[in-house]
PyMOL commands that place a pseudoatom at each C-alpha (Angstrom):
pseudoatom trace, name=CA, resn=MET, resi=1, chain=A, elem=C, hetatm=0, pos=[4.936, 3.755, -24.476]
pseudoatom trace, name=CA, resn=ASN, resi=2, chain=A, elem=C, hetatm=0, pos=[6.831, 1.846, -27.111]
pseudoatom trace, name=CA, resn=PRO, resi=3, chain=A, elem=C, hetatm=0, pos=[4.649, -0.733, -28.981]
pseudoatom trace, name=CA, resn=ALA, resi=4, chain=A, elem=C, hetatm=0, pos=[7.704, -2.982, -29.377]
pseudoatom trace, name=CA, resn=HIS, resi=5, chain=A, elem=C, hetatm=0, pos=[7.617, -3.553, -25.607]
pseudoatom trace, name=CA, resn=GLU, resi=6, chain=A, elem=C, hetatm=0, pos=[3.923, -4.415, -25.616]
pseudoatom trace, name=CA, resn=HIS, resi=7, chain=A, elem=C, hetatm=0, pos=[4.374, -8.100, -24.735]
pseudoatom trace, name=CA, resn=GLU, resi=8, chain=A, elem=C, hetatm=0, pos=[7.492, -7.906, -22.542]
pseudoatom trace, name=CA, resn=ASP, resi=9, chain=A, elem=C, hetatm=0, pos=[7.588, -7.775, -18.753]
pseudoatom trace, name=CA, resn=ARG, resi=10, chain=A, elem=C, hetatm=0, pos=[8.584, -4.284, -17.703]
pseudoatom trace, name=CA, resn=TYR, resi=11, chain=A, elem=C, hetatm=0, pos=[8.308, -1.625, -15.043]
pseudoatom trace, name=CA, resn=GLU, resi=12, chain=A, elem=C, hetatm=0, pos=[6.640, 1.662, -15.858]
pseudoatom trace, name=CA, resn=VAL, resi=13, chain=A, elem=C, hetatm=0, pos=[7.341, 4.811, -13.854]
pseudoatom trace, name=CA, resn=TYR, resi=14, chain=A, elem=C, hetatm=0, pos=[4.533, 7.369, -13.569]
pseudoatom trace, name=CA, resn=VAL, resi=15, chain=A, elem=C, hetatm=0, pos=[4.296, 10.833, -12.061]
pseudoatom trace, name=CA, resn=ARG, resi=16, chain=A, elem=C, hetatm=0, pos=[1.161, 11.331, -9.987]
pseudoatom trace, name=CA, resn=PHE, resi=17, chain=A, elem=C, hetatm=0, pos=[-0.044, 14.917, -9.592]
pseudoatom trace, name=CA, resn=ASP, resi=18, chain=A, elem=C, hetatm=0, pos=[-2.662, 14.186, -6.910]
pseudoatom trace, name=CA, resn=PRO, resi=19, chain=A, elem=C, hetatm=0, pos=[-0.750, 13.072, -3.806]
pseudoatom trace, name=CA, resn=ASP, resi=20, chain=A, elem=C, hetatm=0, pos=[-3.877, 13.077, -1.612]
pseudoatom trace, name=CA, resn=HIS, resi=21, chain=A, elem=C, hetatm=0, pos=[-5.586, 10.614, -4.025]
pseudoatom trace, name=CA, resn=SER, resi=22, chain=A, elem=C, hetatm=0, pos=[-8.795, 12.659, -4.149]
pseudoatom trace, name=CA, resn=GLN, resi=23, chain=A, elem=C, hetatm=0, pos=[-9.216, 12.447, -7.941]
pseudoatom trace, name=CA, resn=THR, resi=24, chain=A, elem=C, hetatm=0, pos=[-10.096, 9.402, -10.000]
pseudoatom trace, name=CA, resn=PRO, resi=25, chain=A, elem=C, hetatm=0, pos=[-9.520, 7.706, -12.400]
pseudoatom trace, name=CA, resn=PRO, resi=26, chain=A, elem=C, hetatm=0, pos=[-5.707, 7.518, -12.193]
pseudoatom trace, name=CA, resn=ASP, resi=27, chain=A, elem=C, hetatm=0, pos=[-5.171, 8.173, -15.915]
pseudoatom trace, name=CA, resn=THR, resi=28, chain=A, elem=C, hetatm=0, pos=[-6.409, 11.742, -15.397]
pseudoatom trace, name=CA, resn=ILE, resi=29, chain=A, elem=C, hetatm=0, pos=[-3.724, 12.532, -12.794]
pseudoatom trace, name=CA, resn=GLU, resi=30, chain=A, elem=C, hetatm=0, pos=[-0.851, 10.221, -13.786]
pseudoatom trace, name=CA, resn=ARG, resi=31, chain=A, elem=C, hetatm=0, pos=[1.587, 10.727, -16.629]
pseudoatom trace, name=CA, resn=PRO, resi=32, chain=A, elem=C, hetatm=0, pos=[4.035, 8.091, -17.915]
pseudoatom trace, name=CA, resn=LEU, resi=33, chain=A, elem=C, hetatm=0, pos=[7.640, 9.023, -17.268]
pseudoatom trace, name=CA, resn=ALA, resi=34, chain=A, elem=C, hetatm=0, pos=[9.731, 5.979, -18.243]
pseudoatom trace, name=CA, resn=CYS, resi=35, chain=A, elem=C, hetatm=0, pos=[9.594, 2.323, -19.220]
pseudoatom trace, name=CA, resn=CYS, resi=36, chain=A, elem=C, hetatm=0, pos=[12.300, 0.119, -17.653]
pseudoatom trace, name=CA, resn=SER, resi=37, chain=A, elem=C, hetatm=0, pos=[13.376, -3.480, -18.040]
pseudoatom trace, name=CA, resn=THR, resi=38, chain=A, elem=C, hetatm=0, pos=[14.397, -3.874, -14.377]
pseudoatom trace, name=CA, resn=TYR, resi=39, chain=A, elem=C, hetatm=0, pos=[12.977, -2.762, -11.054]
pseudoatom trace, name=CA, resn=ALA, resi=40, chain=A, elem=C, hetatm=0, pos=[16.385, -1.351, -10.063]
pseudoatom trace, name=CA, resn=GLU, resi=41, chain=A, elem=C, hetatm=0, pos=[16.358, 0.972, -13.089]
pseudoatom trace, name=CA, resn=ALA, resi=42, chain=A, elem=C, hetatm=0, pos=[12.791, 2.096, -12.335]
pseudoatom trace, name=CA, resn=LYS, resi=43, chain=A, elem=C, hetatm=0, pos=[13.718, 2.723, -8.704]
pseudoatom trace, name=CA, resn=ARG, resi=44, chain=A, elem=C, hetatm=0, pos=[16.682, 4.914, -9.719]
pseudoatom trace, name=CA, resn=ILE, resi=45, chain=A, elem=C, hetatm=0, pos=[14.402, 6.999, -11.938]
pseudoatom trace, name=CA, resn=ARG, resi=46, chain=A, elem=C, hetatm=0, pos=[11.803, 7.315, -9.182]
pseudoatom trace, name=CA, resn=GLN, resi=47, chain=A, elem=C, hetatm=0, pos=[14.463, 8.434, -6.693]
pseudoatom trace, name=CA, resn=SER, resi=48, chain=A, elem=C, hetatm=0, pos=[15.869, 11.007, -9.114]
pseudoatom trace, name=CA, resn=PHE, resi=49, chain=A, elem=C, hetatm=0, pos=[12.450, 12.687, -9.294]
pseudoatom trace, name=CA, resn=GLN, resi=50, chain=A, elem=C, hetatm=0, pos=[11.891, 12.858, -5.516]
pseudoatom trace, name=CA, resn=GLY, resi=51, chain=A, elem=C, hetatm=0, pos=[10.788, 16.321, -4.465]
pseudoatom trace, name=CA, resn=LEU, resi=52, chain=A, elem=C, hetatm=0, pos=[8.667, 17.079, -7.526]
pseudoatom trace, name=CA, resn=ASN, resi=53, chain=A, elem=C, hetatm=0, pos=[5.260, 18.615, -7.018]
pseudoatom trace, name=CA, resn=GLY, resi=54, chain=A, elem=C, hetatm=0, pos=[3.933, 15.142, -7.730]
pseudoatom trace, name=CA, resn=GLN, resi=55, chain=A, elem=C, hetatm=0, pos=[5.007, 11.713, -6.575]
pseudoatom trace, name=CA, resn=CYS, resi=56, chain=A, elem=C, hetatm=0, pos=[6.509, 8.918, -8.666]
pseudoatom trace, name=CA, resn=LEU, resi=57, chain=A, elem=C, hetatm=0, pos=[5.210, 5.390, -8.635]
pseudoatom trace, name=CA, resn=ILE, resi=58, chain=A, elem=C, hetatm=0, pos=[6.298, 2.159, -10.277]
pseudoatom trace, name=CA, resn=ARG, resi=59, chain=A, elem=C, hetatm=0, pos=[3.967, -0.353, -11.881]
pseudoatom trace, name=CA, resn=PHE, resi=60, chain=A, elem=C, hetatm=0, pos=[4.897, -3.835, -13.055]
pseudoatom trace, name=CA, resn=VAL, resi=61, chain=A, elem=C, hetatm=0, pos=[3.458, -4.692, -16.448]
pseudoatom trace, name=CA, resn=GLY, resi=62, chain=A, elem=C, hetatm=0, pos=[3.655, -8.336, -17.455]
pseudoatom trace, name=CA, resn=THR, resi=63, chain=A, elem=C, hetatm=0, pos=[2.677, -11.798, -16.393]
pseudoatom trace, name=CA, resn=ALA, resi=64, chain=A, elem=C, hetatm=0, pos=[2.352, -12.365, -12.670]
pseudoatom trace, name=CA, resn=GLY, resi=65, chain=A, elem=C, hetatm=0, pos=[4.955, -14.425, -10.857]
pseudoatom trace, name=CA, resn=GLY, resi=66, chain=A, elem=C, hetatm=0, pos=[4.544, -18.159, -10.865]
pseudoatom trace, name=CA, resn=GLY, resi=67, chain=A, elem=C, hetatm=0, pos=[3.436, -20.516, -8.216]
pseudoatom trace, name=CA, resn=ASP, resi=68, chain=A, elem=C, hetatm=0, pos=[3.015, -24.202, -7.901]
for i in range(1, 68): cmd.bond("trace and resi %d" % i, "trace and resi %d" % (i + 1))
show_as sticks, trace
zoom trace
């Protein structure tokens, strides 16, 4: 991942090579694929990799949404 994006809200797309979730921790079976500034961009990337031997997932990295 790019250190310049370290403090920005972003969406990271990962490829998971253990679809039955039998292995842990996730960092042993997930590989970063892309870093996106919008959810729509991350979703397009995830959809373009449908049908791989693994599955793609999106994670939000940043501050949580606000509240009152």
